[in-house]
C-alpha positions in Angstrom: -0.1 0.2 0.4 3.0 2.5 -0.6 0.8 4.1 -3.3 -1.3 5.5 -0.9 -1.3 9.1 0.0 0.0 8.8 4.3 -3.9 10.0 5.3 -5.0 6.9 3.4 -3.2 4.8 5.4 -4.4 2.2 8.2 -6.0 2.3 10.2 -8.1 4.4 8.8 -11.7 5.9 10.7 -15.2 4.6 10.3 -17.6 6.5 8.9 -21.1 5.4 9.8 -24.2 6.7 7.9 -26.9 8.2 9.8 -30.6 9.4 8.9 -31.1 13.8 8.8 -33.9 15.4 8.3 -32.0 18.5 5.6 -29.2 18.1 3.4 -26.6 20.7 4.4 -26.4 23.8 2.0 -24.1 22.8 -0.9 -21.7 25.2 0.5 -21.8 23.9 4.2 -19.1 21.1 3.6 -15.4 20.8 3.3 -15.0 19.5 -0.5 -18.5 20.1 -1.4 -21.2 17.3 -1.2 -22.7 14.3 -3.3 -26.4 12.7 -2.0 -28.2 9.9 -3.1 -31.5 8.3 -2.5 -31.2 5.0 -0.1 -33.3 2.1 -2.3 -32.9 -0.1 0.0 -35.6 0.4 2.2 -36.8 3.5 4.6 -37.3 2.9 8.5 -40.2 4.4 10.1 
């Protein structure tokens, strides 16, 4: 794994998904925002 940048070599922190009511504004997050629908079902 020598080809990976230093910041991407393990261990890498885990990022878990969570439900939100609204998406942040396009400029609210560093690097922008990419979102997609969750097609495998919804919790009620």
